[in-house]
C-alpha positions in Angstrom: -12.4 9.3 -13.8 -11.5 12.5 -12.5 -10.6 11.8 -8.7 -10.5 7.6 -9.2 -7.0 6.3 -7.8 -6.3 2.9 -7.6 -5.6 3.0 -4.1 -9.2 3.8 -3.1 -10.4 0.3 -4.6 -11.4 -2.1 -1.3 -10.1 -5.3 -1.4 -12.9 -6.7 -3.0 -13.0 -4.7 -5.9 -9.0 -5.2 -6.0 -10.1 -8.7 -7.0 -12.7 -8.4 -9.0 -11.0 -5.6 -10.9 -8.4 -7.9 -11.4 -10.6 -11.4 -12.7 -12.3 -8.3 -15.5 -8.7 -7.1 -16.2 -7.4 -10.5 -16.9 -10.8 -11.7 -19.3 -9.7 -9.1 -22.2 -11.5 -6.2 -23.5 -15.3 -6.2 -24.0 -18.7 -4.3 -23.4 -19.1 -6.8 -20.7 -15.8 -6.6 -19.4 -15.9 -2.4 -19.4 -19.2 -1.9 -18.1 -18.5 -4.2 -15.2 -14.9 -1.3 -15.0 -16.9 1.5 -14.9 -19.0 0.1 -12.5 -16.4 -0.1 -10.4 -14.7 2.5 -10.3 -18.2 4.8 -10.0 -18.5 2.6 -7.1 -15.2 4.1 -6.1 -15.7 8.1 -6.9 -18.8 7.6 -4.8 -16.7 6.2 -1.6 -18.1 3.3 -1.8 -16.3 -0.2 -1.2 -18.6 -3.0 -2.0 -19.6 -4.2 -5.7 -22.3 -5.3 -7.5 -23.5 -8.6 -6.9 -24.3 -9.4 -10.7 -21.1 -8.2 -11.9 -19.8 -11.0 -9.2 -21.6 -13.9 -10.7 -20.8 -12.9 -14.4 -16.6 -13.4 -13.1 -17.4 -15.7 -10.4 -14.6 -18.2 -12.4 -12.5 -15.2 -13.0 -12.6 -14.3 -8.8 -11.7 -17.2 -8.0 -8.9 -17.9 -10.4 -7.3 -14.3 -10.4 -7.8 -14.2 -5.7 -6.0 -17.9 -6.3 -3.2 -17.2 -8.5 -2.6 -13.9 -6.8 -1.5 -15.1 -4.0 -4.1 -13.0 -1.6 -7.5 -14.5 -0.6 -10.7 -12.6 1.0 -10.9 -10.0 3.3 -8.8 -9.8 6.0 -5.6 -11.8 4.2 -2.7 -10.2 3.1 -1.7 -9.9 0.1 0.7 -10.8 -2.6 4.4 -9.0 -1.2 2.9 -8.7 2.2 5.1 -11.3 4.5 3.4 -12.3 7.6 6.4 -12.9 9.0 7.5 -9.2 8.7 7.0 -6.5 11.1 5.3 -3.8 8.9 8.2 -0.6 10.0 11.0 -3.4 8.7 10.8 -2.1 5.6 11.0 1.0 6.6 13.3 0.9 8.9 15.6 -1.7 6.9 15.8 1.0 3.9 16.6 3.9 6.5 19.8 2.4 7.6 21.1 1.8 4.5 20.0 5.4 3.6 21.6 6.7 6.7 18.0 8.3 7.8 17.5 9.3 10.9 14.0 7.5 12.3 13.0 7.0 16.0 10.1 5.1 16.5 7.5 5.8 19.2 4.2 4.2 20.3 2.9 4.2 16.3 4.6 7.1 15.7 7.5 6.9 12.9 10.4 9.6 13.3 12.1 10.6 10.6 13.2 14.8 8.4 10.9 14.8 6.3 13.3 16.8 4.2 15.9 14.0 3.8 12.8 11.0 3.5 12.0 13.9 0.2 14.8 14.2 -1.2 15.4 10.1 -1.3 11.3 10.4 -2.8 12.3 12.2 -5.3 16.0 9.9 -6.0 16.9 9.0 -9.8 16.9 6.2 -8.6 13.7 4.9 -9.2 14.0 1.1 -7.3 15.1 2.8 -4.3 11.3 5.8 -5.1 9.7 2.8 -5.2 10.6 0.9 -3.0 10.8 3.4 -0.4 7.3 4.3 -0.9 6.5 0.7 -0.5 7.5 1.3 2.9 5.9 4.6 3.9 3.0 3.0 2.0 2.7 -0.6 4.2 3.8 1.7 7.3 1.1 3.5 7.2 -1.2 0.8 6.7 -0.3 -0.3 10.0 -1.6 2.5 10.9 1.4 4.4 12.0 1.8 8.3 11.4 5.3 9.5 9.6 6.1 12.9 12.2 8.6 15.6 10.9 10.9 16.0 13.7 13.9 18.3 11.6 17.5 18.1 12.4 17.1 14.5 13.9 20.7 12.6 15.1 21.0 9.3 14.9 22.2 9.5 18.0 18.7 11.5 19.6 16.7 8.7 17.4 18.2 6.2 20.0 17.3 8.0 23.0 13.6 8.8 22.0 12.5 5.9 20.6 10.4 3.7 22.8 10.0 0.7 19.9 12.9 1.1 17.7 15.3 3.5 16.1 18.1 3.4 13.4 
C-alpha cells in the first residue's frame, strides 16, 4: 500500500470502499479493498464491476445514508448554498489573516497560513485544512503574497478580500 492515499479515490471508488468497509471484515471484502487500492495506485479511477455486483445492496445503502449520490453530486458536508471561498474567508477573518482573491487565485501570506495549519488547536487545523481542500477542489490556487496587509488585500482583490 506504499503510496496509497485515500484522497486519490475517485467518487465511485470512495462509494464502493464505504460499502465494503460497512459490510464487515471477511475474505471477500478484503479482496475488494485490495482491488480498489491497486486501481488507485495505478491511477485508474474506475471500479471492478464484479465488486460492484457483490456489494450492490451495501453500495446503494452506503450512498443513500452518507447523503450523496453518484458522480457529480455534492458529498455530505458540501453545502451547495455555500460558495467554496466562504469557509476559507470566514476562518481567515477570525484569524485576522489578510486574503485577496483575484480571478481564481487566493493570495495569502503562506507563512501565516502554515503557522495556523501547525496550530496546537486540532479543530482549527482540521477546519482550515478542509477549507483549503475545498478551495483546491473548486479550482482555486493559493498564491504566496508575503507581507500582505488587510488594506492592500482590499485594493488588489477583484472578487473578495479579508
